[in-house]
C-alpha positions as CSV (number, residue, x, y, z in Angstrom):
1,M,0.0,0.0,0.0
2,E,1.1,3.6,-0.5
3,I,0.1,7.0,0.6
4,H,1.4,10.4,-0.6
5,V,2.9,12.5,2.2
6,G,3.7,15.8,0.5
7,R,5.9,14.8,-2.4
8,I,7.0,11.5,-0.8
9,R,5.2,8.3,-1.6
10,V,5.4,6.2,1.6
11,H,5.1,2.5,1.2
12,Y,3.6,0.4,4.0
13,V,1.8,-2.8,4.8
14,E,-0.9,-3.3,7.4
15,H,-2.7,-6.2,9.2
16,G,-6.0,-6.3,11.1
17,T,-8.5,-3.7,12.0
18,G,-9.2,-1.4,14.9
19,R,-6.9,1.1,16.7
20,P,-3.8,2.0,14.6
21,V,-0.4,0.7,15.8
22,L,2.5,2.2,13.9
23,V,5.6,0.1,14.0
24,L,8.9,1.8,12.9
25,H,11.9,-0.3,11.8
26,G,15.6,0.7,12.3
27,A,18.2,1.9,9.8
28,G,19.3,-0.2,6.9
29,V,16.3,-2.5,6.8
30,D,12.7,-2.1,5.9
31,H,9.2,-3.0,7.1
32,R,9.9,-6.8,6.8
33,E,12.1,-7.0,9.8
34,A,9.6,-5.1,12.0
35,E,6.7,-7.1,10.7
36,A,8.5,-10.4,11.4
37,C,9.5,-9.4,14.9
38,F,6.4,-7.6,16.1
39,E,3.4,-9.4,14.4
40,P,3.8,-12.3,16.9
41,V,3.2,-9.9,19.7
42,F,-0.3,-9.4,18.5
43,D,-1.2,-13.1,18.2
44,G,-4.5,-13.4,20.0
45,V,-4.8,-9.6,20.5
46,A,-8.0,-8.2,18.9
47,G,-8.8,-4.8,17.7
48,M,-5.4,-3.6,16.6
49,R,-4.6,-2.4,13.1
50,R,-0.8,-2.9,12.7
51,I,0.9,-0.5,10.2
52,Y,4.5,-1.1,9.1
53,P,5.9,1.7,6.9
54,D,9.2,1.7,5.0
55,L,11.1,4.7,6.3
56,P,12.4,7.2,3.7
57,G,15.4,5.9,1.8
58,M,14.7,2.3,2.7
59,G,12.4,-0.4,1.3
60,R,10.1,1.1,-1.3
61,T,9.9,4.6,0.2
62,P,12.1,7.0,-1.6
63,A,14.0,9.9,0.0
64,P,14.1,12.8,-2.4
65,V,17.0,15.3,-2.1
66,T,14.6,17.7,-0.3
67,L,14.7,15.2,2.7
68,R,18.0,16.4,4.3
69,S,17.8,15.7,8.0
70,A,16.2,13.7,10.7
71,E,13.8,16.6,11.3
72,D,12.6,16.2,7.7
73,V,12.1,12.5,8.3
74,L,10.2,13.2,11.5
75,G,7.9,15.6,9.7
76,T,7.2,13.0,7.1
77,L,6.4,10.4,9.7
78,L,4.1,12.7,11.6
79,D,2.2,13.5,8.5
80,F,2.1,9.8,7.5
81,A,0.7,8.9,11.0
82,D,-2.0,11.6,10.5
83,G,-2.9,10.2,7.1
84,V,-3.2,6.6,8.0
85,A,-4.7,7.1,11.4
86,G,-7.5,9.3,10.2
87,G,-7.4,11.5,13.3
88,A,-7.6,8.6,15.8
89,A,-5.0,8.3,18.5
90,Y,-2.4,5.6,17.7
91,L,0.1,3.4,19.4
92,L,3.8,3.7,18.5
93,I,6.4,0.9,18.5
94,G,10.0,1.6,17.4
95,H,13.1,-0.4,17.1
96,S,16.6,1.3,17.1
97,A,16.4,4.4,14.8
98,G,12.6,3.8,14.6
99,A,12.5,4.2,18.4
100,Y,14.4,7.5,18.0
101,Y,11.7,8.8,15.7
102,A,8.9,7.2,17.8
103,Q,10.1,9.0,20.9
104,A,10.1,12.3,19.1
105,M,6.7,11.7,17.6
106,A,5.3,11.2,21.1
107,A,7.0,14.3,22.4
108,R,5.6,16.4,19.5
109,R,2.1,15.0,19.4
110,P,1.4,13.5,22.8
111,A,-2.4,13.8,22.5
112,Q,-2.3,11.6,19.3
113,V,-0.1,8.8,20.9
114,A,-2.0,6.4,23.1
115,G,1.1,4.3,24.0
116,L,4.8,4.3,23.3
117,A,7.1,1.3,23.2
118,L,10.9,1.7,22.5
119,V,13.0,-1.4,21.7
120,C,16.8,-1.0,21.7
121,P,16.3,2.7,21.2
122,L,18.8,5.0,19.5
123,L,19.1,7.9,21.9
124,P,21.3,11.0,22.4
125,G,23.9,10.5,25.0
126,L,24.8,6.9,24.3
127,R,27.4,5.6,26.7
128,N,29.0,2.4,28.1
129,I,28.4,0.5,24.9
130,P,29.8,-3.0,25.3
131,E,32.0,-4.8,22.8
132,H,30.2,-7.3,20.6
133,H,30.0,-10.7,22.3
134,V,28.6,-13.9,20.9
135,V,26.6,-15.9,23.4
136,V,25.8,-18.8,21.2
137,G,27.8,-19.6,18.1
138,P,28.8,-22.4,15.8
139,G,30.1,-25.5,17.5
140,E,33.8,-26.4,17.5
141,G,35.0,-27.1,14.0
142,E,31.9,-25.8,12.3
143,G,33.4,-22.6,11.1
144,E,31.8,-19.2,10.9
145,V,28.2,-18.8,9.8
146,G,26.6,-15.9,7.8
147,D,28.2,-12.8,6.6
148,D,30.0,-10.0,8.5
149,V,26.7,-8.1,9.0
150,F,25.0,-11.1,10.6
151,R,28.0,-11.9,12.8
152,G,28.1,-8.2,14.0
153,Y,24.4,-7.9,14.6
154,F,23.3,-11.1,16.3
155,V,24.8,-12.4,19.6
156,I,22.9,-15.6,19.2
157,Q,24.2,-17.1,16.0
158,T,22.2,-20.3,15.6
159,P,20.8,-21.6,12.3
160,E,17.4,-20.3,13.3
161,M,18.8,-16.7,13.7
162,L,20.7,-17.0,10.5
163,D,17.5,-18.0,8.7
164,R,15.7,-15.0,10.2
165,Y,18.5,-12.7,9.1
166,E,18.5,-14.1,5.5
167,R,14.7,-13.8,5.3
168,Y,13.9,-10.5,7.0
169,V,17.1,-8.4,7.3
170,A,19.5,-9.1,4.4
171,P,17.0,-8.6,1.5
172,A,16.6,-4.9,2.5
173,A,20.2,-4.1,1.7
174,A,19.5,-3.9,-2.1
175,L,16.7,-1.4,-1.5
176,V,18.7,1.0,0.7
177,D,19.5,4.5,-0.7
178,P,23.0,4.9,0.8
179,A,23.3,8.5,-0.4
180,A,20.0,9.5,1.3
181,L,20.9,7.8,4.6
182,E,24.3,9.5,4.6
183,R,22.7,12.9,3.9
184,I,20.1,12.4,6.6
185,G,22.6,10.9,9.0
186,A,24.8,14.0,8.7
187,Q,22.0,15.9,10.4
188,W,20.6,13.2,12.6
189,A,20.1,15.2,15.8
190,L,16.5,16.3,16.4
191,A,15.7,19.7,17.9
192,P,15.3,19.5,21.7
193,D,11.7,19.3,22.8
194,H,10.9,21.3,25.9
195,A,7.4,20.0,26.4
196,A,6.6,17.9,29.4
197,P,7.7,14.2,29.1
198,Y,5.2,11.9,27.4
199,A,2.8,10.8,30.2
200,G,1.1,7.9,28.5
201,P,1.8,4.2,29.0
202,A,5.3,3.4,27.9
203,A,7.7,0.5,27.7
204,V,11.4,0.4,27.2
205,V,13.3,-2.8,26.2
206,A,17.0,-3.0,25.9
207,G,19.6,-5.8,25.4
208,R,22.5,-6.0,27.9
209,L,24.8,-7.1,25.1
210,D,23.7,-4.4,22.6
211,S,27.0,-3.3,21.0
212,T,25.1,-0.7,18.7
213,V,23.4,1.5,21.3
214,G,24.0,-0.2,24.6
215,Y,21.5,-0.2,27.4
216,A,22.7,2.6,29.8
217,A,20.9,5.4,28.0
218,A,17.7,3.4,27.8
219,I,17.7,3.0,31.6
220,D,17.6,6.8,31.9
221,L,14.1,6.8,30.3
222,V,12.6,5.4,33.4
223,D,13.0,8.9,35.0
224,H,11.9,10.6,31.8
225,Y,8.5,8.8,31.4
226,P,6.3,8.7,34.5
227,H,4.4,5.6,33.4
228,T,7.0,3.3,31.9
229,S,8.1,-0.3,32.4
230,L,11.8,-1.1,31.8
231,A,13.3,-4.5,30.8
232,V,16.9,-5.2,30.1
233,F,17.4,-8.7,28.7
234,D,20.5,-10.7,29.2
235,D,21.7,-12.8,26.2
236,A,20.3,-10.2,23.8
237,G,22.0,-7.6,21.6
238,H,20.6,-5.1,19.0
239,A,18.8,-8.0,17.3
240,L,16.8,-8.5,20.6
241,P,13.4,-8.8,18.8
242,H,14.7,-11.8,17.0
243,E,16.7,-13.3,19.8
244,Q,14.3,-13.0,22.7
245,P,10.8,-13.0,21.1
246,E,8.9,-14.5,24.1
247,L,10.4,-12.1,26.6
248,L,9.6,-9.2,24.3
249,R,6.1,-10.3,23.8
250,A,5.5,-10.6,27.5
251,V,6.7,-7.0,28.1
252,L,4.6,-5.6,25.2
253,V,1.5,-7.5,26.1
254,D,1.7,-6.0,29.5
255,W,2.2,-2.6,27.8
256,L,-0.9,-3.2,25.7
257,T,-2.9,-4.1,28.8
258,R,-1.8,-0.8,30.4
259,V,-2.8,1.1,27.3
260,A,-6.2,-0.5,27.4
261,G,-6.5,0.3,31.1
262,A,-5.7,3.9,30.4
263,G,-8.6,4.1,28.0
264,G,-6.6,3.4,25.0
265,G,-8.6,0.5,23.6
266,R,-9.8,-3.0,24.2
267,R,-7.9,-5.3,26.6
268,P,-5.5,-7.8,24.9
269,G,-6.7,-11.3,24.5
270,G,-10.0,-12.9,23.9
271,G,-10.0,-12.8,20.1
272,G,-8.1,-13.3,16.9
273,A,-5.5,-11.0,15.6
274,G,-8.0,-9.4,13.3
């Protein structure tokens, strides 16, 4: 599916009906990774319309030269959310760079965001980022598996994780516009937001072994959001949504329950995925 946001044609897929849930992927991939990782969260959860856009310069969403900064991307995403949500309040889930934009969207439009979930979030002030450490790898004498990107992304390097990488992560590489990402990345910092912290139900999930963004900065968000749950998973890196799906689902189902309890929609469970 596609929707025009200004001069940009944003490509997205969606599943189900009900309250909109926008799920934003990270850098260098496209909607397929987010879809593969987060659709299982909604198994058995009724009344949720899950929307997975390709961010500009990735997947099938182009990034024209007029898109020159993270602020420009943020404006596009806010307009996209307005267009697909049709004025309804929506939930936001972001992974990595997608979480960076999701956090800013909630800060800029808090009345439109019914709940916010940040997974392995890219944040200002990253610190104490650990070295990459493989928890589970090939057995003795088996040799290395996957390519350099896989080995630098996953800390659990089993055949199952390699299959997920080859199905949901690697295919996006051919669709990335590297010039656009470099142009936007050169001005990646978003303007400070001086509004009160987002006060809706929030969840923050981080991997203790995340060698891309670490977990220390994510912990700080507990003091930033007054209604947040925090989980830091051991044996998980930046590919946490692949590596620890059951733990992630538990945290996000709790978050969905809190969203429903805050008046944000029907309680999870008791129906099909829609």
